[in-house]
N, C-alpha and C positions, 0 to 999 in steps of 0.2 A: 334648660330652655328647650322649647320645641322649635325645630327647624324644618321648614317646608323646602324640600329639594325639588327643583324643576329641571328635568333632563330631556330636552328636545333632540331627537335624532333626525336623520334625513327623512324618515318616514314614520316617526312615532313620537309620542310624548308620554313620559313616565313621571309621576309625582309621588313623593313619599313624605310622610310626616315622621320625623326622627326625634326622639327624646335623647338629648345629649348626656344626661346623667349616666345612662348605661348603653347608649347607642342602640336602643330598641326601636324598630319600626312600628309605629302606632297605627298607621293606616297607609294605604297605597292604592294607586289606580293607574291604568293606562287609558288615557282619555283626552279628548280635545276640550272637554267641558271643565276647565279649571275652576270656574266660578262655583259650580255645584260642589266640587270637592272642598274648596275653601269654606263654603257655607256650613259644611258639616263639622268643622273643627272649632273647638272652643278657645284654643290659645295657640297663636303663631307669633313667635318673637322675631324670628329671622327667616328670610327667604334666600336660599342659595340657588343662584341661576347658573347652570352649566353653560359656558361660552366655548364653543368649539375652537375658535381662533381668536387669540388675544392680540395678534399683530405684533409689531416691534415694541410697543409701549406698555401693554398690559402683561406683566410677567409674574404676577401673583394675585391671589384673591383680594378684592377691594370693594368697598361700598360704592354703590352706583350713584356717585355724584354727577353733576353736570359735566365735569371734565372727563370722568370715566366714560360717560355715555358718548362723548365726542370721540374718544379713542375707539370705542366699539364701532361707531359709524365709519371710522377710517378703515377698519378691518372688514367691512361688509363685503367688499369685492373679492377678498381672499377666500371666503367660504360662503358663496352666495346661496348654497343649499341649506345653510345652518344659521348664520349670524342674524339675518332678518327675523327668523323665528324667535330668537332670544330677545331681540329688540321689541317685538310685538308682545311677548309675554311679560317683559319688564314694564311696558306701558300698562298692560291689563292688571297685573298684580300690584303695581304701585298704587293704582286706583282702588283696587279691592282691599289692600292692606296698607293704608297710608301710615300707620303707626309702627309697622315692622321695619327692621333694617334689611335692606336689599343688598346682597353681596354677589358680585359677579366673580365666577370661578373659572378662569381660562384653562382649557384642556392642555394648552401649550406650556403651562407653568412647570409641569413635571420634567420637561425636556430642557429647561434652562441650563442644566448641567452638561449638555452635549459638548464634548471637546470641539475645538475649532476645526479639526480635521474631519469630524463627522457632520458638522453643520454647514460647511462651506461648499458651495457649488463652484465648479471650475469654469467660471464665466468672466468676461472682462471686468476689471476692477471698477471701472466707471459705472457699469451697470449695477454691480453689487452695492456700491456706496450710495448711488443716487436713489435706488428703489429698495434697498435693504433686502436683496435677494439672498435668501439663505434657507436652510432647512429648520422647520419649527418642531415638527412631530405632533402627534395627536393621541387621543385616547388616554390622556395622562392620568385621569382619576381612576380609570380601570387598572392601569399599570401600577399606580400607587397602592391601590387596594391589594392587587395580586402579590405585590412584593411583601406587604405587611402580612397577608394571610399565609403565603407560602413559608415565610419565616416561622410562623407559629406551628405549622404542620411539620416542618423540618427541625423544630426545636433549636433554632439558631437565631441570633439577632440579625436583622436585615443588613447591617453594615458588614457582616462577614460572608454574605452570599453573593454569588454570581449566577444570575438567572437568564434564561431565554424565555420570553413570554410571548405567546400568540393570542392576541385579542381577535377573535373571529366572530363577526356578527354581520349586520347589514354593511357596515364598514369594517375593513380588516387591516390590522397592522401588527408588526412584531416589534419587540424592544429587547435590547441587551441591557441588563441592569448589573452594574458592578458595584459591590459594597453599598447597595441600596440606592444607587444613583443611575439615572439614564445616561448611557454612553453611546448608544446608537439606536436608530429606529427607522422603519421603512417608509413612513409618510414624511413628506418634506415641506415645501412651500405652501402646498394645499393638501387637503385630504384625498387627493386623487392619485398621488404617487404610491408606488410599492406593490403590495400583494393584490392579486385579483380579488374582487369583492362580489357581492350578490348582484348589483346592477352597475357598479363602477368598474372601469377597465383595469385600474392599477397602472403600473408603468408600461408604456408602449414606446416604440421608437419615435423620438420627436421629429426625425426626418420624414417619417411617414405622414405625420400630421401636417408638416409644412407642405409636403407634396399634395395632400388632399386640398389644402387651401390655395396653393399657388396655381394648381391646375383647374381650379373651379369646380372640383367634385362636390365640395360641401361648403356651406357658409359657416361663419364663426358660430352662429347660433345653432345650426344643425350639428356641428362638431361637438359643441359643449353638451347639447342634449343627449347625443349618442354616447359620449364618454361617461356621463353621469347617470343616465337613466336606462340605457338599452344595451349595456355591455355586460361583462362579468358572467355569472352563472346564467342569467336570463338570456343574454346575447348568444352564448354558446349553445345552450340547450334548446332555446325556442319554446321551452315548456314552463319553467318557473324559476324564480330567484331564490326559492326556499330549498335548502339541502334535504329537508325531510321529504318534500315532494319528489325530488330527483331520486332519492334512494328507493322510495316506494315505486316510482315509475319503472326504473330498471331498464329503460330502452337504451339503444346504442348512444343516442344523443345525450341522454341524461348521464350515463356512465362516463362519457367522454368529458362533459362539462365538469363533473366532479374530479376526474383525473387531472385535468388541467389546473383546477383550483388547488388541489392538494400539491401538485408539482410546484406551483408558484409560491405557495406558502413555505414549502421546504426550501426553496431557493432563498427566500428572504431570511428565514431562520439561519441558514448556513452562512449567509452574508453577514448577518448581525453577530454571529459567533466569532467572527474575525476580530471583534472588538473586545473579546474576553480572553483572559489567560487560562481559564478553566470554566467548565460548566457544572454547576452544582445541581441544577434541576431544569427541566423543561416544563413550562406551565401553560396549560390551555385555559382560556377564559372567554367571555362573551357568549352570546346565545348558542352559536355553533360549537365553539370550543367546549362549552359546558355540557351540551345536550345532544351532540352528534358523535357517538362513539366510533362510527365508521370513519369519520374524517380524522379524528385523533389517531386512530390506529394506522391509517394510511400515511399520515404525516410522520409520526414517530417511527414507523417501520421503515421509512425511506431515509433515515438520518444515521445510518450505521457508521458513516465516516466520522461522525461526531461522538460516537460511543453511545448513541441512543438507539433503543430497540423497541419493537412492538410487543405483542402479547399482552396488551393492556386489558384491565378489567373494564367491562361494559357498564358497571354499576354507576348510577348517577344520583344516588339518594342524598349525598352530602359531599362537601369538599373532601378530597382524599388524594393520597398517593395511589395511582392506578397501575403503576409498573409492577412487574413480578418481584418478589423478594430477591435481594441480591443484585438488582439491576445496577449496572455501572453508573448510569445517570438516572435518578428518579424522574418519573413523569407524574405531574399533578394535574387534576382538573378542579377548577374553582368556579363557583357561581359568581358572576360579576356583581359587586356591591358598590357601584359608584355612588349611590345615595349616602352611604356611610362616610365615604371620603369627602363628599361635598359638604355634608353636615359638619364634619370635623373641621374642615378648612374654613367654612363660614363662621363657625363658633369662635375659632381662634382669631379670625379677622376682626370681629366686633369686640372681642375682649381686649 
């Protein structure tokens, strides 16, 4: 069958047509004009919609029935930058492709295996039970693909590998994978926690946020806008949210923003490593992880305490082990292929 994968990010939309017989991408585009892309295709049996936050109830891929749509609506406030886009695309594509099966694929599904010690916030029990306050984790389809692909390159089955994976893109998170299963990750209740990102702050002191609100420095709306849209690389550099621009710029502000970004990614990787009894490989993926060798070098080179070293290859022609021969912990760089995981998950759901 041919599966149309729909992957809305916080600032992008990527669509792919995937043939599931051999998982070949037949066509792809980064576009807001989904209708024109669909019109060019002769056959679409299934549409796989990436849903960033499944909330407490959507824990695996499912056809977009009325009850599933209601659960998506319940999760809207948990990821306001993402979920409404998925809802709008579901409306549009259901109208454009009424005979196709529409499958919702939650990013949070991969992290259902988080142990209780990793998913629990140290909050009052009545809060946690009333509002289901817990850590969900995100970028699941990227981590799922990276686990599968790293196993191929390392010539071992996923169930035998312990991996540290850094998904570095517009949104950034890290994941500890033990025997093919997520056991810790940096994002939590929302996609705002954890590593510093291109425009999002990542984790900051909650006491500071309370102070800003209590003292009337910012409104809730101003605080949310600042944390989601004006922080991270953009907020620190004042130049750009794109690492390529900052590397080319080379100013003091650009170099400092990159240094903080790399430091905070290293912190998250080191924290996630505490959930593993050994590290078989460090994996970089996402747009920055795949195509920004300066960042990979700085991150890996600062993790000597974990047995990880720099001296990485700068070649990015294909998925590869980029650490020197004989490295204690191999370092890999992988192009993110969320579309293949989405197509696989959707095909399995309708079968």
